[in-house]
C-alpha positions as CSV (number, residue, x, y, z in Angstrom):
1,M,-47.7,-30.8,69.9
2,K,-49.9,-27.9,67.7
3,K,-48.0,-25.4,70.3
4,H,-44.3,-26.9,68.8
5,L,-45.7,-26.8,65.2
6,K,-46.8,-23.3,65.8
7,K,-43.1,-22.0,66.5
8,L,-41.5,-23.8,64.0
9,P,-41.9,-21.1,61.2
10,W,-40.7,-18.8,63.6
11,L,-37.6,-20.8,64.0
12,I,-36.8,-21.3,60.5
13,V,-37.1,-17.4,60.0
14,V,-34.5,-17.0,62.7
15,F,-32.7,-19.7,62.0
16,A,-32.4,-17.9,58.4
17,I,-31.7,-14.8,59.4
18,I,-28.6,-15.7,61.7
19,V,-27.1,-17.7,58.7
20,T,-27.5,-14.6,56.1
21,G,-26.1,-12.2,58.9
22,F,-22.8,-15.0,59.4
23,F,-22.1,-14.7,55.6
24,L,-22.9,-10.8,55.2
25,W,-20.2,-11.1,58.3
26,K,-17.9,-13.0,56.4
27,D,-18.1,-11.0,53.4
28,K,-17.0,-8.1,55.1
29,T,-13.8,-9.4,57.2
30,T,-12.4,-11.4,54.2
31,P,-9.9,-9.6,52.0
32,P,-10.6,-9.1,48.6
33,K,-8.3,-11.3,46.1
34,Q,-4.9,-9.3,45.6
35,L,-4.7,-7.7,42.0
36,K,-0.8,-8.6,40.5
37,K,0.7,-5.3,39.9
38,I,2.0,-4.5,36.8
39,T,3.7,-1.2,34.7
40,L,2.8,-0.6,31.1
41,G,4.5,2.3,29.0
42,I,2.4,3.9,26.2
43,Q,2.3,7.0,24.0
44,T,-0.7,8.9,24.7
45,G,-2.6,8.7,21.5
46,P,-5.7,6.7,19.8
47,A,-3.2,4.2,18.9
48,N,-3.3,3.0,22.2
49,A,-7.0,2.8,22.3
50,L,-7.2,-1.0,23.5
51,P,-5.0,-0.4,26.7
52,M,-6.9,2.6,27.6
53,V,-10.4,1.1,27.1
54,A,-9.3,-2.2,29.1
55,K,-8.1,-0.4,31.9
56,D,-11.2,2.0,31.9
57,K,-13.1,-0.8,31.6
58,G,-11.5,-3.3,34.3
59,F,-11.0,-5.8,31.7
60,F,-7.7,-6.0,33.4
61,E,-8.8,-6.6,36.7
62,Q,-11.3,-9.1,35.3
63,Q,-7.9,-11.4,34.5
64,G,-6.3,-10.4,38.1
65,L,-4.1,-7.6,36.7
66,D,-3.7,-4.0,38.6
67,V,-2.1,-2.4,35.4
68,E,-0.8,0.8,35.7
69,L,-0.9,3.1,32.4
70,K,2.5,4.8,32.4
71,E,2.3,7.7,29.5
72,F,4.8,8.8,27.1
73,T,4.6,11.5,24.8
74,A,6.0,9.3,22.0
75,G,6.5,5.1,22.1
76,K,10.0,5.2,21.5
77,F,10.2,7.3,25.0
78,A,8.0,4.3,26.9
79,L,10.1,2.1,25.2
80,E,13.4,3.7,26.5
81,A,11.9,3.6,30.2
82,F,11.1,0.0,29.7
83,L,14.8,-1.1,28.7
84,G,16.0,1.2,31.8
85,G,14.3,-1.4,33.7
86,S,11.1,0.9,35.2
87,L,8.7,-0.5,33.4
88,D,7.1,-4.2,33.0
89,F,5.9,-3.9,29.3
90,S,5.6,-1.5,27.1
91,I,4.4,-0.4,23.9
92,S,5.7,1.3,21.0
93,G,5.9,1.5,17.1
94,D,8.2,-1.2,15.5
95,V,11.2,1.4,14.2
96,P,12.3,1.8,18.1
97,V,12.2,-1.7,18.2
98,A,14.1,-2.5,15.3
99,L,16.6,0.2,16.1
100,A,16.8,-1.5,19.7
101,T,17.2,-4.6,18.6
102,I,20.1,-4.1,16.3
103,Q,21.9,-1.7,18.9
104,G,22.4,-4.8,21.0
105,N,19.0,-4.1,23.0
106,N,17.9,-7.8,22.2
107,K,16.7,-8.7,25.7
108,F,13.0,-8.3,25.2
109,L,10.0,-10.2,22.8
110,I,7.5,-8.8,20.8
111,P,4.2,-11.0,22.1
112,A,2.0,-9.3,20.0
113,Q,0.7,-6.0,18.0
114,V,-1.9,-3.7,19.1
115,V,-3.0,-2.9,15.9
116,G,-3.2,-4.5,12.7
117,K,-2.3,-2.2,10.5
118,T,-2.6,1.8,10.1
119,Q,-3.5,3.3,7.3
120,N,-2.0,7.2,6.4
121,E,-1.4,7.1,9.7
122,V,2.1,8.9,9.5
123,R,2.2,11.5,6.6
124,I,3.6,14.5,5.2
125,V,1.7,18.0,6.3
126,A,3.0,20.9,4.5
127,R,2.7,24.7,4.2
128,K,0.7,25.4,0.5
129,D,3.1,26.8,-2.1
130,G,1.1,28.1,-5.0
131,D,0.4,25.4,-7.4
132,L,2.5,22.9,-6.5
133,N,0.4,20.0,-5.6
134,T,2.1,16.7,-6.0
135,A,5.1,16.3,-3.6
136,E,7.3,15.8,-6.7
137,N,6.7,19.4,-7.9
138,Y,6.8,20.6,-4.0
139,F,10.1,19.1,-3.0
140,K,12.1,19.7,-6.1
141,S,10.9,23.3,-6.4
142,K,13.3,24.7,-3.5
143,K,15.2,23.2,-0.8
144,R,12.3,22.4,2.3
145,K,13.1,22.0,5.6
146,L,10.7,19.2,7.1
147,A,10.6,17.9,10.6
148,T,10.1,14.7,11.5
149,S,10.6,12.5,14.8
150,I,14.1,11.2,14.3
151,G,14.1,7.5,15.5
152,G,10.9,6.8,14.9
153,G,8.3,5.6,12.3
154,P,8.2,9.0,10.7
155,E,11.7,9.3,10.4
156,F,11.5,6.3,8.1
157,Y,8.5,7.0,6.4
158,T,10.3,10.2,5.5
159,Y,13.4,8.6,4.2
160,E,11.0,6.0,2.1
161,F,8.6,8.7,0.7
162,L,11.5,11.1,-0.5
163,N,13.1,7.9,-2.3
164,K,10.0,7.2,-3.9
165,I,9.9,10.6,-5.3
166,G,13.7,11.2,-5.9
167,I,15.2,13.6,-3.2
168,S,18.3,12.9,-1.9
169,K,19.5,14.3,1.3
170,D,21.4,17.4,0.0
171,Q,18.1,18.6,-1.7
172,I,16.2,18.7,2.1
173,E,17.0,19.9,5.4
174,I,15.5,17.1,7.8
175,I,15.0,18.7,11.2
176,S,14.8,16.5,14.1
177,Q,11.6,17.7,16.1
178,K,9.3,16.8,19.5
179,P,6.1,15.5,17.9
180,E,4.0,18.0,19.9
181,D,5.8,20.9,19.0
182,M,5.2,20.4,15.2
183,P,2.0,21.6,14.7
184,A,2.9,25.1,16.0
185,A,6.0,24.8,14.0
186,L,4.5,24.3,11.3
187,I,1.8,26.9,11.6
188,S,4.2,29.9,12.7
189,G,6.4,29.0,9.5
190,S,9.3,28.2,10.8
191,I,9.7,25.0,8.9
192,D,8.1,24.1,5.3
193,A,6.5,20.6,6.0
194,I,6.2,18.1,8.8
195,S,6.0,14.3,8.7
196,I,4.5,12.6,11.6
197,F,1.9,10.5,13.3
198,D,-1.8,11.0,14.4
199,P,-3.4,12.8,15.9
200,L,-0.8,15.7,15.7
201,A,-1.0,15.3,11.6
202,F,-4.5,16.2,12.0
203,I,-4.4,18.8,14.1
204,A,-1.7,20.2,11.9
205,E,-4.2,20.1,8.7
206,K,-7.0,21.4,10.9
207,Q,-5.5,24.5,12.3
208,L,-3.7,25.2,8.6
209,G,-6.8,24.8,6.8
210,D,-6.5,25.6,3.3
211,K,-3.3,26.5,3.8
212,S,-1.9,22.9,3.9
213,I,-1.2,20.3,1.8
214,T,-0.9,16.4,2.5
215,F,1.3,13.9,0.9
216,T,0.5,10.3,1.5
217,D,1.7,7.1,0.5
218,K,0.2,3.8,2.1
219,D,2.0,1.7,0.0
220,I,5.4,2.7,1.8
221,Y,4.9,1.7,5.4
222,S,1.8,1.5,7.8
223,E,3.1,1.8,11.5
224,L,2.6,-0.5,13.7
225,Y,2.5,-0.5,17.5
226,V,3.6,-3.7,19.3
227,I,4.0,-4.6,22.8
228,E,7.6,-5.4,24.5
229,A,8.0,-8.1,27.1
230,K,10.9,-8.9,29.2
231,E,12.9,-11.9,27.7
232,N,12.4,-13.8,30.8
233,I,8.8,-14.0,30.0
234,K,9.2,-17.4,28.1
235,Q,10.1,-19.0,31.4
236,N,6.7,-17.5,33.2
237,S,4.2,-15.9,30.8
238,D,1.0,-16.0,33.1
239,D,1.3,-12.2,33.6
240,L,1.8,-11.8,29.9
241,E,-1.1,-14.1,29.1
242,K,-3.4,-12.1,31.5
243,L,-2.6,-8.9,29.7
244,L,-3.2,-10.0,26.5
245,R,-6.9,-11.6,27.5
246,G,-7.4,-8.0,28.7
247,L,-6.5,-6.7,25.8
248,I,-8.8,-9.3,23.4
249,A,-11.4,-8.2,25.7
250,A,-11.0,-4.7,25.0
251,E,-10.9,-5.2,21.1
252,I,-14.2,-6.9,21.4
253,F,-15.7,-4.3,23.1
254,T,-14.4,-1.1,20.7
255,K,-15.6,-3.3,17.9
256,N,-19.2,-3.5,19.3
257,N,-19.0,0.0,21.2
258,P,-16.9,2.1,19.0
259,E,-18.7,5.5,20.7
260,E,-18.0,4.6,24.2
261,A,-14.5,3.6,23.0
262,K,-13.8,7.0,21.8
263,A,-15.0,8.5,24.9
264,I,-12.8,6.8,27.0
265,V,-9.5,7.4,24.5
266,M,-10.7,11.0,24.5
267,K,-10.3,10.7,28.4
268,Y,-7.1,10.0,28.4
269,T,-6.1,12.0,25.2
270,K,-7.5,15.1,25.9
271,L,-8.5,15.0,22.0
272,N,-11.9,16.6,20.8
273,K,-14.8,14.2,19.1
274,E,-14.0,16.1,15.2
275,T,-10.3,15.2,15.7
276,L,-10.8,12.0,17.2
277,D,-13.9,10.9,14.7
278,G,-11.4,12.0,11.9
279,I,-8.8,9.6,12.4
280,W,-10.7,6.5,13.8
281,G,-10.7,5.2,10.6
282,S,-6.7,4.7,10.3
283,F,-6.4,2.1,12.8
284,D,-7.5,-1.4,13.3
285,F,-7.6,-2.2,16.6
286,R,-6.7,-5.6,16.8
287,I,-4.3,-7.7,18.7
288,S,-2.9,-9.9,16.6
289,L,1.2,-10.6,14.8
290,T,0.9,-10.3,10.9
291,P,3.7,-10.7,8.3
292,Q,4.0,-7.3,7.9
293,L,5.9,-6.9,11.1
294,N,8.8,-9.0,10.4
295,E,9.3,-7.3,7.2
296,F,8.9,-3.6,7.9
297,L,11.9,-4.8,10.6
298,E,14.1,-6.0,8.1
299,R,13.8,-3.1,5.9
300,E,14.0,-0.8,9.3
301,A,17.8,-2.6,9.6
302,Q,18.4,-1.7,5.8
303,W,17.2,1.8,6.8
304,A,20.1,2.0,9.4
305,K,23.0,0.9,7.4
306,D,21.8,3.0,4.6
307,T,22.0,6.5,6.7
308,G,24.7,5.4,9.0
309,K,23.0,4.5,12.0
310,I,24.7,1.9,12.0
311,S,28.0,0.6,10.5
312,K,27.8,-1.3,7.0
313,E,29.5,-4.3,8.9
314,T,27.2,-4.7,11.6
315,N,25.6,-8.0,11.5
316,I,21.4,-7.6,11.1
317,P,19.9,-9.9,13.8
318,D,17.3,-12.5,12.4
319,F,14.0,-10.6,13.8
320,R,11.6,-13.9,13.9
321,E,13.5,-14.5,17.0
322,I,12.2,-11.7,18.7
323,I,8.7,-12.5,17.9
324,F,7.6,-14.4,21.1
325,D,3.8,-15.7,19.3
326,A,3.2,-18.8,21.4
327,P,1.1,-17.2,24.3
328,L,-1.0,-15.1,22.0
329,R,-1.6,-18.5,19.6
330,K,-2.6,-20.3,22.9
331,I,-5.4,-17.6,23.8
332,D,-6.3,-16.9,19.9
333,P,-4.6,-18.9,16.7
334,S,-6.5,-16.6,14.3
335,A,-4.7,-13.8,15.8
336,V,-1.4,-14.9,14.6
337,N,-0.8,-14.5,10.9
338,L,3.1,-14.7,10.6
C-alpha cells in the first residue's frame, strides 16, 4: 500500500504535464479570432491624432477591427474617396461635408467629431510689408494675392475673415493651391499670403521667421473634423460602434499620455517635435458632437449661395438629418451636446 502511495505524486506530475501539453497544443492549433477589416480615410495631419493613436496602440484591434488608415493630403480628398466607394469611413473638415450634402451627395451620415473644437488652427500667414500690422491695413493697402484650399475650411475662413474687415472680391486675388505647396509659394514671394490649416500655417511662420505676420480671428470659425459613415449604418451600426469605442480609448490615452501620443503622430506625419509642440494646443482631441457642427454647416450653405457655388434657388437641406448621434449617445451620452 505504501509503495502505491509513493508513486502517487509522480502520477500527479505526469498527469499535470500531459494536461498542460494538451492545452498548449490546443492554443497553437486554434486559429486566432478574425478581425473585421475596414478602411478609414484621413488627412495626414495632427487633427487626426486619435485615429493614429487608436491604430498604433491596438485600440481598434481590442474592439475586433483591423482598421487600415488611408492617408490623404486634405480631408476633402478623403471624403471624395469615401463618396466614390473606395472607403468604409472617412474623416474630413466640416466644409466639404456641407458642400457634398448641398450638391446632392446625401448618402452619408456624421456620427461624431474627432475634435471638439480647434482654435486658430486655420489662419492667414502673410509676408510682412513695412509697418502694416493689422489685417485691415495690410489688405487695403494694395491688391494682394492670397492662396487657399478651395472647397475646404480655409476657403470658408478666408471669405468670412475678408468680409469682416471689409475687403471685397475685387480688392483681392484668391488663388487655388495645394495645401502642401503653400509655404514654399509664400517664401518665394509669388503670393502675399496663405490661408491654411496647421501644421502648414505653423511651418510657413517658422520658415519666414521675422518676415511673416499672422492674422487670426477665433470668433469667425473653428474648423471641425468629422467622421463620415455610409447611410446604411443605421441598419447595422456594430462596426461604427467598435470604431467609436477604439477612438474613445485613444482619446483617454492621449489625455493621459500626451508625449507618447505626440510621438505616434510624429511617426505618421513626419513632423518634428518643435512643430507638433507648437500646434498641439490648437486641438481639443475629443470624440463628440457639439452645437457648432450644425451651426457651421448652415453658415457654409449660405456661403455657398453667396459665392455662386450653388444657385440662389437651391434648397438648403436640414443638416440635422445627417447627424447620426445614436451610436455615440449609446456609448457615451455625455459626448453628445447638440
